[in-house]
C-alpha positions in Angstrom: 0.0 0.3 0.0 3.0 2.7 1.0 4.4 1.7 -2.5 1.0 2.4 -4.6 0.2 5.2 -2.4 4.0 7.0 -3.5 4.1 6.2 -6.3 1.3 4.9 -8.8 -2.1 6.8 -7.5 -3.3 9.9 -9.5 -1.7 13.3 -8.2 -5.0 14.9 -7.2 -5.9 19.3 -6.2 -7.8 17.6 -3.2 -7.1 14.4 -0.8 -8.9 12.4 1.7 -7.6 9.9 4.6 -9.8 7.1 5.9 -8.4 5.8 9.2 -10.3 2.5 10.0 -9.7 -0.6 12.7 -12.3 -2.0 11.1 -15.2 -3.0 8.3 -18.3 -0.7 10.0 -15.1 2.2 10.6 -13.6 1.3 6.6 -17.2 2.5 5.1 -17.8 4.8 8.0 -15.4 7.1 6.4 -16.1 6.4 3.2 -19.4 7.4 3.5 -18.4 10.8 5.1 -16.2 11.8 2.1 -18.8 10.8 0.0 -21.8 12.9 1.7 -19.1 15.8 2.3 -18.9 15.3 6.3 -16.7 15.9 8.8 -15.6 12.1 11.0 -13.4 11.6 12.9 -11.5 8.5 11.4 -11.3 10.9 8.7 -8.8 13.6 7.5 -9.0 15.7 4.7 -7.1 18.5 2.8 -6.1 19.8 -0.5 -2.4 21.8 -2.7 -1.8 24.1 -1.8 -0.6 25.8 -5.0 3.1 26.3 -5.5 4.4 23.3 -3.0 5.3 21.7 -4.6 9.2 18.9 -5.5 11.1 17.2 -4.4 14.7 18.5 -2.9 17.1 15.6 -2.1 19.8 16.4 -0.1 23.1 14.6 0.0 24.9 13.7 3.6 28.3 15.4 4.7 31.7 13.3 6.4 30.6 12.8 9.7 27.7 10.6 8.8 29.2 7.6 8.5 29.1 4.2 10.7 30.8 0.7 10.4 28.4 -1.5 8.4 26.7 0.9 6.6 25.3 -0.4 3.9 25.5 -3.3 4.1 22.3 -4.6 3.8 21.1 -2.7 1.5 23.8 -4.8 -0.7 21.9 -7.6 0.5 18.3 -6.6 -0.2 18.7 -4.7 -3.2 20.2 -5.2 -6.7 19.5 -1.6 -7.7 22.2 -0.3 -4.6 24.1 -3.5 -4.7 24.5 -3.6 -9.2 25.4 1.0 -8.4 27.5 0.4 -5.0 29.4 -1.9 -6.6 30.5 -0.3 -10.0 31.5 3.1 -8.3 33.6 1.3 -5.2 35.6 -0.3 -8.7 36.0 3.1 -10.1 37.4 4.5 -6.4 39.2 1.1 -5.7 41.5 2.9 -9.2 42.4 5.9 -7.5 42.3 3.9 -3.6 44.5 0.7 -4.5 47.7 1.9 -2.5 45.6 3.4 0.4 43.4 0.2 0.7 46.9 -2.2 0.4 48.9 -0.1 3.1 45.4 -1.1 5.3 45.1 -4.6 4.9 41.7 -3.7 1.9 41.1 -5.6 -0.5 38.1 -2.7 -1.8 36.2 -0.2 -0.3 33.2 -2.0 0.4 35.6 -3.7 3.0 35.7 -1.0 4.9 31.9 0.2 4.8 30.6 -3.1 5.6 33.0 -4.1 8.5 31.8 -4.8 11.8 31.8 -1.6 14.6 35.2 -2.2 16.9 37.3 -3.9 14.0 40.6 -2.3 12.0 38.8 -2.1 9.6 35.8 0.3 10.7 38.2 2.3 12.2 39.0 3.0 8.2 36.4 4.3 7.9 37.1 8.0 9.9 39.7 8.8 7.7 39.1 10.9 5.0 40.4 9.5 3.2 38.3 6.6 2.9 35.4 8.9 4.8 34.4 10.7 1.7 34.5 8.1 -1.5 32.7 6.1 0.9 30.1 8.0 1.3 30.5 9.5 -2.2 29.9 5.0 -3.4 27.1 4.2 -0.8 25.5 8.1 -1.8 25.0 7.4 -5.3 24.3 3.4 -5.2 20.5 4.9 -3.0 19.5 7.5 -4.6 19.6 5.0 -8.1 17.5 2.5 -5.8 15.4 5.1 -5.1 15.1 5.8 -9.0 13.9 2.4 -9.2 10.5 3.2 -7.1 9.8 6.1 -9.3 10.8 9.0 -7.4 12.6 12.2 -9.3 14.2 15.2 -7.1 13.4 19.0 -9.1 16.6 20.1 -6.9 19.7 18.9 -5.6 21.8 20.2 -2.9 24.2 18.4 -0.2 26.5 19.4 2.3 29.7 19.7 1.8 30.9 16.2 0.3 27.7 15.9 -0.2 27.8 18.5 -2.8 29.7 16.7 -4.9 27.4 14.1 -5.0 25.1 16.0 -6.0 26.8 17.7 -8.9 27.8 14.2 -10.2 24.3 12.8 -10.7 22.7 16.2 -11.7 24.8 15.1 -14.7 28.2 18.1 -14.2 30.5 14.8 -14.0 30.1 11.6 -14.8 30.9 9.4 -13.4 34.8 8.6 -13.4 35.5 12.1 -12.8 33.5 12.5 -9.8 35.2 9.6 -8.1 39.0 11.2 -9.5 37.7 14.9 -7.7 36.1 12.8 -4.4 39.9 10.6 -4.2 41.7 13.1 -4.4 39.4 15.1 -2.0 40.0 12.8 0.7 43.6 11.5 0.1 44.3 14.9 -0.1 42.4 16.8 2.8 43.4 13.5 4.8 47.7 14.4 3.8 47.3 17.6 5.7 49.6 18.1 9.2 47.5 17.5 12.2 46.8 20.2 14.1 43.3 21.6 13.0 39.7 22.1 14.9 36.7 22.6 14.7 33.5 23.1 17.4 29.9 23.3 16.2 28.8 26.3 18.7 25.0 27.4 19.3 25.2 31.3 17.7 23.3 32.7 14.5 26.0 34.1 12.2 26.0 37.3 13.4 26.8 36.7 17.3 29.8 34.5 15.9 30.9 37.2 13.6 30.7 39.8 16.4 33.0 37.6 18.0 35.6 37.1 15.5 36.6 41.2 15.6 37.1 40.7 19.4 39.5 38.3 18.4 41.3 40.0 14.2 44.7 38.1 14.7 42.6 34.6 15.1 43.4 32.4 12.8 39.6 31.2 12.6 37.0 30.4 10.0 32.9 30.4 9.7 33.6 26.3 8.7 29.4 25.7 7.8 27.0 28.0 8.7 24.0 25.4 9.1 20.9 26.4 11.2 19.9 30.1 11.6 21.3 29.7 15.5 23.9 26.7 14.8 27.7 27.6 13.5 30.7 25.4 13.1 33.8 27.0 13.2 37.6 25.5 12.3 41.2 26.8 12.6 44.1 26.1 14.8 44.1 24.2 18.1 44.6 27.9 19.6 42.5 29.7 17.6 39.6 27.6 18.4 40.4 26.5 22.4 40.4 30.8 22.5 37.2 31.6 20.6 36.0 29.1 22.4 36.4 30.4 25.7 34.9 34.1 24.3 31.4 32.6 22.9 31.7 30.8 26.6 31.8 34.1 27.9 29.3 35.2 26.0 26.8 32.7 27.2 27.0 30.0 24.0 27.0 26.9 24.3 30.0 24.3 22.3 31.0 22.0 21.1 34.4 19.7 19.6 34.1 17.6 17.1 35.7 14.7 16.6 37.6 15.8 13.1 41.2 15.2 12.3 41.7 19.1 10.9 39.9 21.7 10.1 37.8 21.5 7.4 36.7 24.9 5.2 39.4 27.1 6.3 42.6 28.6 5.2 44.3 25.4 7.0 43.3 23.9 3.2 45.2 26.3 1.2 48.1 23.8 0.8 47.0 21.1 -1.1 44.5 23.8 -3.6 47.7 24.0 -6.3 47.9 19.8 -6.0 43.5 19.6 -6.4 43.4 22.1 -8.8 46.1 21.5 -10.9 43.7 17.2 -11.0 40.3 19.2 -11.6 42.0 21.1 -15.1 42.2 17.3 -15.5 37.9 17.1 -15.5 35.4 17.7 -17.6 32.3 19.4 -16.6 29.3 19.0 -18.1 26.1 21.9 -17.6 24.2 20.7 -15.1 20.1 18.9 -15.5 18.7 19.4 -12.8 19.3 22.3 -10.1 22.5 22.2 -7.8 21.3 24.8 -5.0 25.7 25.8 -3.8 26.7 25.5 -0.8 29.3 28.8 -1.5 26.7 30.8 -2.6 23.3 29.4 -1.1 21.3 30.2 -4.3 20.9 28.0 -7.5 24.6 27.5 -8.8 26.0 29.8 -11.7 26.2 27.1 -15.3 28.8 29.2 -16.1 30.6 28.4 -12.6 30.3 25.5 -10.9 31.5 23.7 -13.9 35.1 25.1 -13.3 38.1 24.0 -11.6 37.3 27.8 -9.3 34.2 26.3 -7.9 34.9 23.2 -6.1 38.4 24.7 -5.3 36.4 27.3 -3.5 34.2 24.4 -2.0 36.8 22.9 -0.6 37.4 26.3 1.3 35.1 28.2 1.7 31.7 28.5 4.9 28.5 26.2 3.3 25.8 28.0 3.2 23.9 25.4 4.5 21.1 27.4 6.6 20.9 30.0 3.3 20.2 26.2 0.8 17.4 25.8 2.8 15.8 28.5 2.9 16.4 28.8 -1.0 14.8 25.7 -1.4 11.5 26.9 0.9 11.7 30.1 -1.8 11.3 28.0 -4.5 8.2 25.7 -2.6 9.4 22.8 -2.6 8.4 21.6 0.9 9.4 17.5 0.7 12.7 16.9 1.5 14.6 13.5 0.9 17.8 12.6 2.9 20.2 10.2 0.9 23.0 9.6 3.4 23.9 7.3 7.1 22.5 9.7 9.3 19.5 12.4 9.3 22.0 15.2 10.3 20.0 17.2 7.3 16.7 16.3 8.5 17.2 18.2 11.8 18.9 21.2 10.7 16.0 21.3 7.9 13.5 20.7 10.4 15.4 23.9 12.2 16.0 26.6 9.3 12.3 25.7 8.1 10.9 26.1 11.7 12.8 29.3 11.8 9.4 30.3 8.9 6.4 28.9 10.7 5.8 26.5 7.9 5.3 22.9 8.0 7.4 20.0 5.8 8.1 16.9 5.3 11.1 15.8 5.6 11.7 11.7 4.7 15.0 10.4 6.0 16.7 7.6 4.4 18.1 6.0 7.5 17.8 2.3 6.1 20.9 0.3 8.5 20.2 1.5 11.8 22.9 4.3 12.0 24.6 5.9 15.6 24.3 9.8 16.7 27.2 12.0 14.6 28.7 14.4 15.5 28.1 17.3 12.8 27.7 17.5 9.0 30.7 18.9 8.0 32.9 17.9 5.3 
């Protein structure tokens, strides 16, 4: 019934649902609908003009967990075929890293049991980002086999790479080149970076930063109107945490190895640019909402190496991304990823507009709670 309701019924302007525990309840509800009368077993409604479309949101780093995709791989052929094909391409780029790790495929790391050596590798950026790309690409293809197709695509940081591929900007081989290079280069940076999540909005954070003009720290992500991620050196994060706490803001240290989306990414950018120039970019077939601007991506910009350099370096404007989708009439959101992070962020952002939204989340494999959606 759920499948048929989702993909095969006619989409009418007026809707009615009967809830019944037996034959008599069902008939009473149907008779009430036929007579145009109210009934406790009947819910009626109508579509709101201009509120159409589906936005697919691809989760970012921090959502990964051991075993992700293993049961889906067993249960769903479309997911399995896509994941296997994508992992084959990714493994070609990860051959040296996999050999060093004692793994034969990225799947070994993704499907490992919690607490095992392979499972711990999943939190290394060089494997995290390709694993999320493979998982989310495969899950998207599974949803399309059920007749579910989006009108808009977006993601959080690395999730936008998935969106770019599925929008047609990058072929699968080129997207695999980009994501493995991105993860490997970020993983190669020296340790010493840190990130914190702060319960504060952009204005409050900017005010606090003016008190430390020489502190090497950046706004890594604007996740909701009251949730911001900061990124910088260990000492800078410690100093700013103290200031924010004094002003009554709660902070939480994120379990990450580097200061993503900050100037600490600069040492890898030249090599990353060299790799990006070998890729072929195509105009998007679906609208992509950009993390860099929070608005629909300029087709002439998102198809350049400069865009993806800045994408790794600058702020993820996720609050603006969700607000833009709302202003475009989107009321239905499907989060594709191993956790529900973006659903939570989206609901908090949309609540500031006092609007209802339908969040449909693909939390398919019993994931655990994670720290943040930061890269």
